[in-house]
N, C-alpha and C positions, 0 to 999 in steps of 0.2 A: 578889422580883422587882422590878425597877425599871421605870419607864415607858420608859426607853431600850431595854430589851430586850423589852418587851411591846407597844409601840405604843399607839395611842389606844384600842384595844379591850380591852386588858388580857389579850389572848391571847398565849401564847408564840409566837414566829415559826414553830416547827415544827408547832404545832397549826393555825395559820392556813393554812400551806402544804398541809395535808392536806384542808382544806375546799374544796368546789366549790359553785358556784351550782346549786341543785337544778332550776332551770328550763333553763339553757343549758349547764351543765357547765363554764363558764369559771372561771378562778381568781378568788379574792377578795383584795382589798387593804383595808387599814385606811382608814377615812374618818370624816368628821364630818358629821352630818346638819344640816339647816337650823336646828334648835334647839340645836345644839352637842352633841348626844348622839352617842356612838360608834356606828359602823355598819361593816359589811363591804360593799364595793362590787364588783360584778361587772366584770370587764375585757372582757366581750363588747361589741364595737363596735356591733353591730346592735341589741342589746336590753340596755343597761346597767341593772341593778337594784341597789338598796341594801337591805340587811337590817339590822334593828336588833340591837344588842347590849345586853341588859338584865341588869344585875347580873353582868356578865362572861360571860354566856351568849349565844352567837349564836342568833338566832331565824331559822332557815333554812326558813321556810315561805313558799310562793308567795303566800299570802294576806296575809302581813305585809310583802312587798316593796313598795318604791316605785320608780317610774321616775326615773332620773337625768337 
């Protein structure tokens, strides 16, 4: 896999498309955190949250999310 097909998170696009924010149910898009680390960002307009991606594994836990 190349970064052009997997984005910043290292996830294949079809995998990311299946994932949803566990808090709001919104879709998730690739993002980069304040420290440059990959993350998945919720597209919910009222409550945007970002979830870390550690070693290529998304951590979709409400306790791990940060407000965007």
